[in-house]
N, C-alpha and C positions, 0 to 999 in steps of 0.2 A: 392594597396589596395585590389584588387580583389584576389591576391594570398593569402593574409592573411585570407580572408573570406573562400576561398576554403580549406586552411589548417585547419582552425577551424572546417569546416564541416567534413573533413576527421577525425579529432581527435574525434569529437562527434560521428561519425559513429563507430569508434573503441571502444568508451565507450559503445555504444549500443551493440556491439558484446560481450563485457565483461559482460554486463547485461544478455544477452542471455545465456552465460555460467552459470551465477548464477541461471537462471531459470532451466536449464536442469541438473545441477550438484548439486544444493542446497540440503543439507542434510535434511532440514525441509521444511514444507509447507510455513512457514513464510519467510524463505529465498527466496523462489520462488516469494512470494508476493512482497517482497522488490525489486526483479529484475524487476517485471512488473511495479512497480511504478517508478523505475529509467529509464526504457525505455520511459515511458510517459513523464518524465521530459526532457529527452534528445530530444524527438520528438518536444517538445515545443521550445527548444533552436534551433533546426534545422529550424523550421518554422520561427522563428524570424530572423535567418541568411538569409534564402531565401528571406524574405521580404526586408531586407537591401540590398541584392545582386541585386534584381530586381527593386529596388527603388519604391516598393509598400508596404511600411512598415505598413501602417494603415490596409490594407486588410489582410495581413498575421498575424498581431498581433491580430486582431479579431478572426481569426481561432485558433491561439495559445492559447489565453485566454479561448476560448470555449473548446478546447481540454484539457487544464489543469483542468478546472472545472470538465469535464466528467471523466478524469483520477482520480482525487481526490475522487469524489463520488463513482466511481467504486471500488477503492482500499478500501475505508472505508466500503462499503457494503460487500465486500468479507471478510474483517477482522472481521466484526460484525457477519457474518454468521459462520465463523470458530470459533469465540469465543462462540457463542451459542451452536454449535455442541460439543465443548470441555466441556462446562458446563453440557450439557445433559449427556455426557459420564461419567463425574466425579460423577454426582448424581446417575447414574445407578450403578457405581462401589461401591460407598459408601453404597447404599442400599443393594447390593449383599453381601458386607462384613459385614453388620450389624452395620455400623457406623451411628451415628446421627450427625446432623449439630450442630456445636458449637453455643452457645448463646452469642451474643455480648452484651456489656453494653447498656442498654436501651431497649432491645428487651425482649419479654416474652418467656419463655421456654415452653415445652409441657404441664407442669402442671400449667401454668399461672403465675409463679413467675418471677420477674424481674431478669435480669442477674446481675453479680457482679458490 
Protein backbone atom coordinates (compact mmCIF):
# COMPACT_ATOMS: atom_id res chain seq x y z
CA UNK A 1 0.00 0.00 0.00
CA UNK A 2 2.87 2.34 0.78
CA UNK A 3 4.30 1.86 -2.72
CA UNK A 4 1.03 3.01 -4.25
CA UNK A 5 1.01 6.17 -2.14
CA UNK A 6 4.64 6.94 -3.03
CA UNK A 7 3.83 6.35 -6.71
CA UNK A 8 0.89 8.75 -6.52
CA UNK A 9 3.09 11.34 -4.80
CA UNK A 10 5.68 11.05 -7.58
CA UNK A 11 2.94 11.34 -10.23
CA UNK A 12 1.52 14.46 -8.57
CA UNK A 13 5.03 15.91 -8.37
CA UNK A 14 5.36 15.40 -12.13
CA UNK A 15 2.06 17.22 -12.60
CA UNK A 16 3.43 20.09 -10.52
CA UNK A 17 6.49 20.19 -12.79
CA UNK A 18 4.19 20.37 -15.83
CA UNK A 19 2.34 23.25 -14.19
CA UNK A 20 5.66 25.05 -13.65
CA UNK A 21 6.26 24.67 -17.38
CA UNK A 22 2.86 26.31 -17.98
CA UNK A 23 3.86 29.19 -15.70
CA UNK A 24 7.20 29.86 -17.38
CA UNK A 25 6.23 29.16 -21.01
CA UNK A 26 2.59 30.24 -20.96
CA UNK A 27 1.92 32.62 -23.83
CA UNK A 28 -0.57 34.73 -21.87
CA UNK A 29 -0.88 35.92 -18.32
CA UNK A 30 -4.06 33.90 -17.89
CA UNK A 31 -2.23 30.69 -18.79
CA UNK A 32 0.29 31.48 -16.09
CA UNK A 33 -2.53 32.10 -13.62
CA UNK A 34 -4.02 28.71 -14.48
CA UNK A 35 -0.63 27.13 -13.81
CA UNK A 36 -0.49 28.73 -10.36
CA UNK A 37 -3.98 27.45 -9.57
CA UNK A 38 -3.05 23.96 -10.72
CA UNK A 39 0.03 23.94 -8.49
CA UNK A 40 -2.15 24.89 -5.54
CA UNK A 41 -4.56 22.08 -6.31
CA UNK A 42 -1.76 19.55 -6.62
CA UNK A 43 -0.25 20.77 -3.34
CA UNK A 44 -3.58 20.08 -1.63
CA UNK A 45 -3.52 16.55 -3.05
CA UNK A 46 0.02 16.04 -1.79
CA UNK A 47 -0.95 17.22 1.70
CA UNK A 48 -3.84 14.74 1.76
CA UNK A 49 -1.54 11.93 0.61
CA UNK A 50 1.03 12.78 3.28
CA UNK A 51 -1.70 12.72 5.91
CA UNK A 52 -2.76 9.29 4.73
CA UNK A 53 0.84 8.07 4.60
CA UNK A 54 1.68 9.25 8.14
CA UNK A 55 -1.70 8.16 9.59
CA UNK A 56 -2.49 11.72 10.69
CA UNK A 57 -5.19 12.43 8.16
CA UNK A 58 -7.19 14.93 10.24
CA UNK A 59 -4.25 17.27 10.84
CA UNK A 60 -3.07 17.24 7.24
CA UNK A 61 -6.59 17.65 5.89
CA UNK A 62 -7.04 20.77 8.01
CA UNK A 63 -3.89 22.17 6.43
CA UNK A 64 -5.02 21.07 2.96
CA UNK A 65 -8.42 22.75 3.30
CA UNK A 66 -6.85 25.95 4.61
CA UNK A 67 -4.35 25.98 1.76
CA UNK A 68 -7.11 25.32 -0.78
CA UNK A 69 -9.13 28.27 0.50
CA UNK A 70 -6.09 30.58 0.43
CA UNK A 71 -5.20 29.37 -3.07
CA UNK A 72 -8.73 29.99 -4.34
CA UNK A 73 -8.97 33.46 -2.82
CA UNK A 74 -5.52 34.38 -4.15
CA UNK A 75 -6.24 33.25 -7.70
CA UNK A 76 -9.61 35.02 -7.74
CA UNK A 77 -8.03 38.23 -6.39
CA UNK A 78 -5.31 38.18 -9.04
CA UNK A 79 -7.84 37.44 -11.79
CA UNK A 80 -10.04 40.31 -10.62
CA UNK A 81 -7.03 42.65 -10.56
CA UNK A 82 -6.08 41.61 -14.09
CA UNK A 83 -9.67 42.08 -15.27
CA UNK A 84 -9.82 45.60 -13.82
CA UNK A 85 -6.48 46.45 -15.41
CA UNK A 86 -7.72 45.19 -18.78
CA UNK A 87 -10.97 47.15 -18.46
CA UNK A 88 -9.04 50.35 -17.67
CA UNK A 89 -6.81 49.85 -20.71
CA UNK A 90 -9.83 49.15 -22.90
CA UNK A 91 -11.56 52.36 -21.75
CA UNK A 92 -8.39 54.38 -22.35
CA UNK A 93 -8.01 52.92 -25.85
CA UNK A 94 -11.64 53.63 -26.68
CA UNK A 95 -11.32 57.21 -25.42
CA UNK A 96 -8.15 57.72 -27.44
CA UNK A 97 -9.81 56.36 -30.57
CA UNK A 98 -12.88 58.57 -30.09
CA UNK A 99 -15.23 55.64 -29.57
CA UNK A 100 -18.22 55.91 -27.29
CA UNK A 101 -19.62 53.14 -25.14
CA UNK A 102 -22.58 51.32 -26.63
CA UNK A 103 -25.94 51.80 -24.94
CA UNK A 104 -27.53 48.55 -23.86
CA UNK A 105 -31.29 48.12 -23.58
CA UNK A 106 -32.63 49.74 -20.45
CA UNK A 107 -29.73 52.16 -19.97
CA UNK A 108 -29.91 55.80 -20.83
CA UNK A 109 -27.60 57.27 -23.42
CA UNK A 110 -25.65 60.52 -23.19
CA UNK A 111 -28.69 62.59 -24.16
CA UNK A 112 -30.98 60.87 -21.63
CA UNK A 113 -32.82 58.66 -24.14
CA UNK A 114 -33.43 55.02 -23.44
CA UNK A 115 -31.64 52.41 -25.49
CA UNK A 116 -33.41 50.24 -28.11
